[in-house]
Every structure is written in structure tokens, then in C-alpha cells.
C-alpha positions in Angstrom: -22.5 -31.8 7.0 -22.1 -35.5 7.9 -19.0 -35.5 10.1 -19.1 -39.3 10.5 -18.9 -39.8 6.7 -16.0 -37.3 6.5 -14.1 -39.1 9.3 -14.9 -42.5 7.7 -13.5 -41.3 4.4 -10.4 -39.8 6.1 -9.8 -43.1 7.9 -10.1 -45.1 4.7 -7.8 -42.7 2.9 -5.2 -43.0 5.7 -5.5 -46.7 5.6 -4.9 -46.8 1.8 -1.8 -44.6 2.1 -0.5 -46.8 4.9 -1.0 -49.9 2.7 0.8 -48.3 -0.2 3.8 -47.4 2.0 3.7 -51.0 3.4 3.7 -52.5 -0.1 6.6 -50.2 -1.1 8.5 -51.3 2.0 7.9 -55.0 1.3 9.0 -54.5 -2.3 12.2 -52.9 -1.0 12.7 -55.9 1.2 12.0 -58.3 -1.6 14.6 -56.5 -3.7 17.3 -56.6 -1.0 20.8 -57.0 -2.4 24.1 -58.1 -0.9 27.4 -57.0 -2.5 30.2 -59.5 -1.9 33.7 -58.4 -2.8 37.2 -59.9 -2.8 40.3 -57.7 -3.0 44.0 -58.5 -3.0 45.2 -55.3 -1.5 48.9 -55.7 -2.2 50.9 -55.7 1.0 48.9 -53.7 3.5 51.5 -53.5 6.3 51.9 -51.4 9.3 55.2 -49.6 10.1 56.5 -52.0 12.7 59.2 -54.6 12.3 57.5 -57.5 14.0 59.7 -60.4 15.3 59.1 -63.6 13.5 58.0 -61.9 10.3 60.0 -61.0 7.2 58.4 -57.5 7.2 61.4 -55.3 7.8 61.2 -53.9 4.2 57.9 -52.3 5.2 59.3 -49.9 7.8 60.5 -46.3 7.5 64.1 -47.5 7.5 63.4 -50.5 5.2 64.1 -50.9 1.5 60.6 -49.7 0.6 60.8 -46.6 2.9 57.3 -47.4 4.2 56.1 -44.2 6.0 52.9 -43.2 7.8 52.1 -40.8 4.9 52.3 -43.7 2.4 50.3 -46.0 4.6 47.6 -43.4 5.1 47.4 -42.8 1.4 47.0 -46.5 0.7 44.3 -46.9 3.4 42.3 -44.0 1.9 42.8 -45.3 -1.6 41.6 -48.8 -0.7 38.6 -47.4 1.1 37.8 -45.3 -2.0 37.9 -48.5 -4.1 35.7 -50.5 -1.8 33.2 -47.7 -1.4 32.9 -47.3 -5.1 32.1 -50.9 -6.1 28.4 -50.4 -5.4 27.2 -46.9 -6.2 24.2 -47.0 -3.9 25.6 -48.6 -0.7 28.7 -49.9 0.9 29.4 -53.7 0.3 28.1 -56.0 3.0 30.8 -58.6 2.8 34.5 -58.1 1.8 37.2 -60.7 1.6 40.8 -59.4 1.7 44.2 -60.9 1.3 47.8 -59.6 1.8 46.9 -57.8 5.1 49.5 -58.0 7.8 47.4 -57.9 11.0 44.3 -56.7 12.7 45.7 -53.3 13.3 45.8 -52.3 9.7 42.3 -53.7 9.2 41.1 -51.5 12.1 42.7 -48.5 10.4 41.0 -49.5 7.1 37.5 -49.8 8.5 37.9 -46.5 10.4 38.7 -44.5 7.2 36.2 -41.7 6.4 34.5 -43.6 3.6 33.9 -46.8 5.5 33.4 -46.0 9.2 29.8 -45.1 8.9 28.8 -48.7 8.3 30.5 -50.1 11.4 32.4 -52.9 9.7 33.5 -55.8 11.9 36.6 -57.8 11.3 37.4 -61.5 11.2 41.2 -62.2 11.1 43.7 -64.7 12.4 47.5 -64.7 12.2 48.8 -67.2 9.7 52.2 -68.8 9.4 53.1 -67.1 6.1 56.8 -66.1 6.5 56.1 -62.5 5.3 53.2 -62.2 7.7 50.4 -61.6 5.2 47.0 -63.0 6.0 43.4 -63.4 4.8 40.6 -61.5 6.4 36.9 -60.7 6.2 35.2 -57.4 7.0 31.5 -57.2 7.1 28.6 -54.8 7.8 27.2 -55.9 11.2 23.8 -54.4 10.3 23.5 -56.9 7.4 25.5 -59.9 8.5 26.2 -61.7 11.8 29.1 -64.1 12.2 28.3 -67.3 14.0 31.5 -69.2 13.6 35.0 -68.6 12.1 38.3 -70.4 12.1 41.7 -70.6 10.3 42.2 -73.7 8.2 45.8 -74.8 8.2 47.5 -75.9 5.0 50.2 -78.6 5.4 52.1 -80.1 2.5 53.1 -83.6 3.4 55.9 -83.8 0.9 57.3 -80.3 1.7 56.6 -79.6 5.4 59.0 -76.7 5.4 56.8 -74.8 3.0 54.3 -72.5 4.7 51.5 -70.6 3.2 48.4 -68.6 4.3 45.6 -70.2 6.2 42.3 -70.5 4.6 39.8 -68.4 6.4 36.4 -70.0 7.1 33.4 -67.9 8.2 29.9 -69.0 8.8 27.3 -66.2 9.2 23.7 -65.2 8.9 22.1 -62.5 6.8 19.2 -60.3 8.1 16.7 -62.6 6.6 18.3 -65.6 8.4 20.0 -67.2 5.4 23.2 -68.9 6.4 26.4 -68.3 4.3 29.5 -70.4 4.4 32.4 -68.3 3.2 36.0 -69.3 2.4 38.6 -66.6 1.9 41.7 -67.7 0.1 45.2 -66.8 -1.0 46.8 -69.8 -2.6 50.5 -70.4 -3.2 52.0 -68.2 -5.9 53.4 -69.2 -9.3 56.9 -68.1 -8.4 59.2 -70.8 -9.6 57.0 -71.7 -12.5 53.3 -72.4 -13.0 53.7 -76.1 -13.6 56.3 -76.6 -10.9 54.1 -74.9 -8.2 50.7 -76.3 -9.4 50.7 -79.3 -6.9 50.6 -76.8 -4.0 47.5 -75.1 -5.4 46.0 -78.5 -6.1 46.5 -79.4 -2.4 44.8 -76.3 -1.2 41.9 -76.9 -3.6 41.5 -80.5 -2.2 41.3 -79.2 1.4 38.5 -76.8 0.4 36.7 -79.4 -1.6 36.7 -81.7 1.4 35.2 -79.0 3.6 32.6 -78.1 1.0 31.6 -81.7 0.6 31.1 -82.0 4.4 28.9 -79.0 4.5 26.8 -80.2 1.5 26.3 -83.6 3.2 25.4 -82.0 6.6 23.0 -79.3 5.2 20.3 -79.2 2.5 21.2 -76.8 -0.2 23.8 -74.8 1.7 24.9 -71.3 0.5 28.7 -71.5 0.0 31.0 -68.8 -1.3 34.7 -69.6 -2.1 36.5 -66.4 -3.0 40.1 -65.3 -3.2 43.4 -64.9 -5.1 43.9 -68.5 -6.1 46.9 -67.8 -8.3 45.1 -70.0 -10.8 42.5 -69.3 -13.4 39.1 -70.9 -13.9 40.3 -73.4 -16.4 43.3 -74.7 -14.3 43.4 -78.1 -12.8 43.1 -77.0 -9.2 39.9 -75.0 -9.9 37.9 -77.0 -12.5 39.1 -80.6 -11.7 40.0 -80.7 -8.0 37.6 -78.1 -6.6 35.0 -78.9 -9.2 34.1 -75.2 -9.9 32.4 -75.3 -13.3 31.2 -72.8 -15.9 27.6 -72.0 -15.0 26.7 -71.5 -18.6 28.1 -74.9 -19.6 27.4 -77.1 -16.5 24.5 -75.3 -14.7 23.8 -78.4 -12.5 27.3 -78.5 -11.0 27.5 -78.2 -7.2 30.0 -75.4 -7.4 30.1 -72.7 -10.1 32.9 -70.3 -10.9 31.3 -66.9 -11.6 34.4 -65.5 -13.2 34.4 -67.8 -16.2 32.6 -65.3 -18.4 35.2 -62.6 -17.8 38.0 -65.1 -18.4 36.5 -66.2 -21.7 36.8 -62.6 -22.8 40.6 -62.7 -22.2 40.1 -60.2 -19.3 41.2 -60.6 -15.7 42.0 -59.1 -12.3 45.8 -59.2 -12.7 48.1 -58.2 -15.5 51.4 -60.0 -15.9 53.7 -58.7 -18.6 50.8 -57.5 -20.7 48.7 -60.6 -20.3 45.5 -60.5 -18.3 45.0 -63.3 -15.7 41.8 -64.2 -13.9 43.5 -65.1 -10.7 40.9 -63.6 -8.3 37.8 -65.9 -8.3 34.4 -66.1 -6.8 32.8 -69.5 -6.7 29.4 -70.3 -5.3 27.2 -73.3 -4.7 24.3 -74.0 -7.0 21.9 -72.9 -4.3 23.0 -69.2 -4.9 21.9 -69.6 -8.5 18.4 -71.2 -8.1 16.3 -68.0 -7.7 15.4 -69.0 -4.1 16.4 -66.5 -1.4 19.6 -64.7 -2.2 20.6 -65.4 -5.8 23.3 -64.2 -8.2 20.7 -63.7 -10.9 23.1 -62.8 -13.7 25.1 -65.9 -12.9 28.4 -64.1 -13.2 30.9 -62.0 -11.3 32.6 -58.8 -12.3 36.0 -57.1 -12.1 35.8 -53.6 -10.7 38.0 -50.8 -12.0 37.8 -47.1 -12.7 40.3 -44.9 -14.6 41.7 -43.6 -11.3 42.7 -47.2 -10.4 44.6 -47.8 -13.6 48.1 -47.4 -15.0 48.8 -46.9 -18.7 52.2 -47.5 -20.2 53.6 -45.6 -23.2 51.7 -47.9 -25.6 48.5 -47.1 -23.8 48.1 -50.6 -22.4 46.2 -50.6 -19.1 46.9 -52.5 -15.9 46.2 -52.1 -12.2 48.1 -49.2 -10.7 50.3 -50.9 -8.1 51.8 -49.5 -4.9 55.3 -50.8 -5.5 57.4 -52.4 -8.2 60.2 -54.1 -6.4 61.5 -51.3 -4.1 60.2 -48.5 -6.4 57.3 -46.6 -4.9 54.7 -45.9 -7.6 52.0 -44.6 -5.3 49.2 -46.8 -6.8 46.5 -48.7 -4.9 47.1 -52.4 -5.7 48.5 -54.8 -8.4 45.1 -56.5 -8.5 41.6 -55.2 -9.3 38.8 -56.4 -6.9 36.2 -58.8 -8.0 32.6 -58.9 -6.9 29.1 -60.4 -7.2 25.7 -59.0 -6.4 23.3 -61.4 -4.5 19.6 -60.4 -4.8 16.4 -61.6 -3.3 
């Protein structure tokens, strides 16, 4: 028996198996995906009445009778939503609005369904009179924050009006791609859509200026603008001021609103008096649609909802199952559905 030949064959077989596994691993790397989510979580407050904030209704003694039991239920419900968006793994990057403080964010990322991925938090207190802020949570095994800051919004013609800061985050993925992320919650339509439009136009102009600066300073930067804009893709603030175009109509535009396709189907993330509104938007730079590095290959975003997140009225019409209606506790999750995109390379 030729032992040298047997050893040689065994070595070659082992080398072949190793090469196969290596190719499979490289293919897995090449197919890496990032799930980016935005969610208006509808008034995620703690139980404390904090001085300087109009948050007393969200206390056990307040008009909403906000208790630890109700808070725990909301936290667990929100974590169930976020852990269900991608069936194979937890989202890497999640923008949030209507959170009161870092404490409730820490409670959220420590829920059973999220804590395994060691989410980190980016949050700053904003001047909103109710105390609600924007935030970002992210999987630290997939994304590293290099810079973050709150961007103040000042209305020169109405300096007494305060709103949420824009949250800016710059970070790096595991393959060293830089992402510039803007988390938003623009002024509401309370008082009339037309009457309040100038305030949303102002916020859009601030973001546009920052985006322009980034695009001048960097070659083909990866930019993601996401949030509850309280405007839809076709509104002036979005399409004219920010310049977020329909990727199927103007594919060469520097910014593309990935929620256009959903909006054209008369669907949305928020339901007002039976009408769907696409208020929650995800906008990306053209560099995230060019099939180089991380790319949103289907060129659109999605609204996530399951039956257990929905409310149906007597006519069978569906809407997000909200936590409160006025001071009435409904026990739902949020009055918005989350929106998301999948980036793939």
C-alpha cells in the first residue's frame, strides 16, 4: 500500500473541502444585508414628571394613568415589532421618534427580544415642549458610530415655536462603508396642513444644506434621511425643497425617496380618518442605488405590519393599533407602522 499517495490524496481532499467552505463564507459576505428601520413609537415615556417638560399626563396620577404595567407592555410590544421586521436577523440600524429620554431607550434595548444583539444608543435631549426626541439604536457588531450631534431648528419668524432637533449620525459598517444618517420628526399638521407647511419647509431646507455640504466634501457619499416628516413624498418640503425624487421617474437625482412606490398605491404608514398617509419616509442618496457596495437593489422601501399590530373598526377598515386615543387607553403598540429598507452587497 502506498501511504504517501494516500496521504497526498487526503491532503488534496482536505484542501478542496477548505476551499469550498471558504467560497461559501465569501459568498455569505458578498450577500451581506443591512436592515434600516424607522419607527414613530407613539409617546414612549417613563413614569416620572420631569421638570421643564409637559409630560405629567404620562404618570400614574396623570390623565393617561401611565403605569409600569402599561410601560412594560409597550416596551415588549415595540421589541416584538422591531424583531419581526427581518425574519432572519435583528435590524442593524433603527431610527426612532417620540421617545422621552435615554432611560426608556435603555429599557427598550434590554427587552428579551433585543438584548442579545447589544444595541447601542444615540440620543440627545431636544427642546420639544412635551419632551419627545429622536434617537438611533444600532447593532454594535455591524455598525460603529464615529460622530453624532443634534441639529437645532430655529424659525426666524416664530422664535417661540420649538420642535425636535434633527439627529445626525455618521458611522461605519463592518466593510468600512461610511453612512451619514439623519433622523427626523418634523412639525405636525396640527392647525392645518397649509398653515403649518412653512415650518416643514424650513426643516427640509436645513437638511438639504447639510446634505449638499456632505456631497461637496465627499465623493459619492452614502446618505440616509429617515423619519416622520408629517409630509408625504409629493409635498413641497420633500420633493421641491429637499429634492427627494421618485427613483423610477428621476433615477439620476441626488436624493431618492424610496417610499414613492407605496404612496402611489394609496397606502401609507399612518391612517387619518380612514385615509392612508405616507408620513414616514426613507430617502437615500443615489450612491445607495448604484449597485456598488451597499445598495437598495429593489429601489424602494416598505411599510411593515402584521395582523397583531392592526386595529379593525366595525366596517373592517384597518389602521395601526395605537396605544392611546386622547386619554383613552387602547393598549395598542403605536399609531404608526414602521418603514424599512434592505441594503445589500
